[in-house]
C-alpha positions, 0 to 999 in steps of 0.5 A: 500500500502507498503512503503519503505525507502531508505538512501543515503549517499553523499560526498561533493566533492566540495569546498563549504560547503553544508548548513543546510537544504539540502534535497532530492526532488522527480523528477519523477516515480510512487513510490510516496513520502510519506510526505516531506523528512527531510532536513539536520540539519547540514552543510556538509563541503568539504570532509564531508558526509551527509546521508538523507532518502526518504520514498516512497509508492509503487503503488497498482497494480502489476508490476515494479515501480521506482522513481528518487530523487535529492539532492538539496540545501535549495534554490533548486539548484541541488547538485546531478544528479537524482538517481533512485530507482527501484522495483517490486510490486509482487501482488495486494491486499487489504493488503499491497502489497509484494514489492521487491527491486533489490538485489544489489542497483545501487550505484555511486559516486556523484561529486558536483561542481555546488553549490555556496554560 
């Protein structure tokens, strides 16, 4: 099965520092998480940016696939709404399946106001 990696860059638009250890957590879909997403190794001050990666494995069968991920604090507090990833497995095979991502990924600003230290 084929894997894919998605990078997300978040801007801390709140007034509190995001501590070391913020991470992406899978919250649904049939694109399986491939291992544990690496947590942040630096704190992110208000106005600062944080880039994290998530690696997923596409299903073996052809057809649409999707996943949702959410940025969370080390304690599990959500820092973003669920973010979708959508794709299409083009053919079934014993070899890695061809996988297509949409040509223009959906992007939207993340406004963080819930996190408190």
